[in-house]
C-alpha positions as CSV (number, residue, x, y, z in Angstrom):
1,Q,0.0,-0.1,0.1
2,V,1.1,3.5,-0.7
3,Q,0.1,6.8,0.5
4,L,0.6,10.2,-1.4
5,V,0.4,13.7,0.2
6,E,0.4,17.0,-1.8
7,S,1.2,20.2,-0.4
8,G,1.9,23.8,-1.9
9,G,-1.1,24.8,-3.3
10,G,-2.4,28.3,-2.8
11,S,-3.9,31.4,-4.6
12,V,-1.7,33.7,-6.6
13,Q,-1.8,36.5,-9.2
14,A,-1.2,35.6,-12.8
15,G,2.6,35.7,-13.4
16,G,3.4,34.3,-9.9
17,S,4.8,31.2,-8.9
18,L,4.0,28.0,-6.8
19,R,5.9,24.9,-5.8
20,L,3.9,21.6,-5.3
21,S,5.4,18.9,-3.2
22,C,4.2,14.9,-3.0
23,I,5.7,12.6,-0.7
24,A,5.0,9.1,-0.9
25,S,5.1,6.4,1.8
26,G,4.7,2.8,2.5
27,S,5.7,0.2,0.0
28,I,7.6,2.3,-2.4
29,F,9.5,0.5,-5.1
30,P,13.0,2.0,-6.2
31,I,12.0,2.1,-9.7
32,N,8.7,3.9,-10.5
33,A,7.1,6.7,-12.2
34,M,5.3,9.8,-10.6
35,G,3.4,12.8,-11.9
36,W,1.1,15.6,-11.8
37,Y,-2.2,15.7,-12.9
38,R,-5.0,18.5,-12.7
39,Q,-8.7,18.9,-13.0
40,A,-10.7,22.2,-13.2
41,P,-14.2,22.7,-12.7
42,G,-16.2,21.2,-15.5
43,K,-13.4,19.7,-17.1
44,Q,-11.6,16.2,-17.4
45,R,-8.5,15.4,-15.5
46,E,-5.6,16.0,-17.5
47,L,-2.0,15.0,-17.3
48,V,0.4,18.0,-16.4
49,A,3.8,16.3,-16.2
50,T,5.6,12.9,-15.3
51,I,8.8,11.9,-14.2
52,T,10.6,8.5,-13.7
53,T,13.3,7.5,-11.2
54,G,15.7,7.7,-14.2
55,G,14.8,11.2,-14.7
56,R,12.9,11.0,-17.9
57,T,10.1,13.8,-18.1
58,N,7.1,14.4,-20.0
59,Y,4.9,17.6,-19.9
60,A,1.7,18.8,-21.4
61,D,2.0,21.2,-24.0
62,S,0.1,23.8,-22.0
63,V,2.8,24.0,-19.4
64,K,6.0,23.3,-21.2
65,G,8.4,26.1,-20.7
66,R,6.6,27.3,-17.6
67,F,6.4,24.1,-15.3
68,T,9.3,21.9,-14.0
69,I,8.8,18.6,-12.8
70,S,11.6,17.2,-10.5
71,R,12.3,14.5,-7.7
72,D,15.3,14.1,-5.4
73,N,14.5,10.3,-4.5
74,A,12.3,7.5,-5.0
75,N,9.4,8.9,-3.1
76,T,9.7,12.6,-3.2
77,M,8.5,14.8,-6.1
78,Y,7.9,18.5,-6.8
79,L,6.2,20.7,-9.5
80,Q,7.8,24.1,-9.7
81,M,5.1,26.2,-11.3
82,N,6.1,29.7,-13.0
83,S,4.4,32.3,-15.1
84,L,1.1,31.1,-13.8
85,K,-2.0,31.8,-15.7
86,P,-5.6,31.9,-14.7
87,E,-6.2,28.7,-16.9
88,D,-4.0,26.8,-14.5
89,T,-6.4,27.0,-11.8
90,A,-7.4,23.4,-11.0
91,V,-7.0,20.8,-8.1
92,Y,-3.6,19.3,-8.6
93,Y,-3.1,15.6,-8.0
94,C,-0.1,13.5,-7.4
95,N,0.2,9.9,-9.0
96,Y,2.7,6.9,-8.2
97,A,3.1,4.1,-10.5
98,P,5.4,1.2,-9.4
99,V,7.5,-0.4,-12.1
100,A,10.3,-2.4,-10.5
101,P,10.9,-5.1,-9.2
102,I,7.3,-5.7,-10.2
103,R,4.7,-3.6,-11.8
104,G,1.8,-2.6,-9.4
105,P,-1.3,-0.5,-9.2
106,E,-1.2,3.1,-9.5
107,Y,-2.1,5.6,-6.5
108,W,-3.6,8.9,-6.2
109,G,-3.0,11.8,-3.5
110,R,-6.4,13.8,-2.5
111,G,-5.2,17.0,-4.2
112,T,-4.3,20.5,-3.3
113,Q,-5.8,23.4,-4.9
114,V,-4.1,26.0,-7.2
115,T,-6.0,29.4,-7.7
116,V,-4.7,31.9,-10.2
117,S,-6.3,35.4,-10.4
118,S,-5.7,37.8,-13.1
């Protein structure tokens, strides 16, 4: 079992910055993938960025060049969000997917609210 806890959300003005954190605890595999997803009111949840323990990253086109995903170990992940726009307003969720030694089910955090005003 894995538990995910997000933090760092809040309210900022357009052009501002926030840094989200996600800490995973429990049965963490040494090789895994983690990512950030977001869901705005009336919209489907969408992928923001992902990162593997090997450092491979992937970004949604809408955040490329503004957001940076990173991790400093197998169970801690960050999302640095710069040049925030009102359309970035959403609940941001942390995701964890074990890869090795075996593949396993994905886990989700409870989310943290990000609000960007104009």
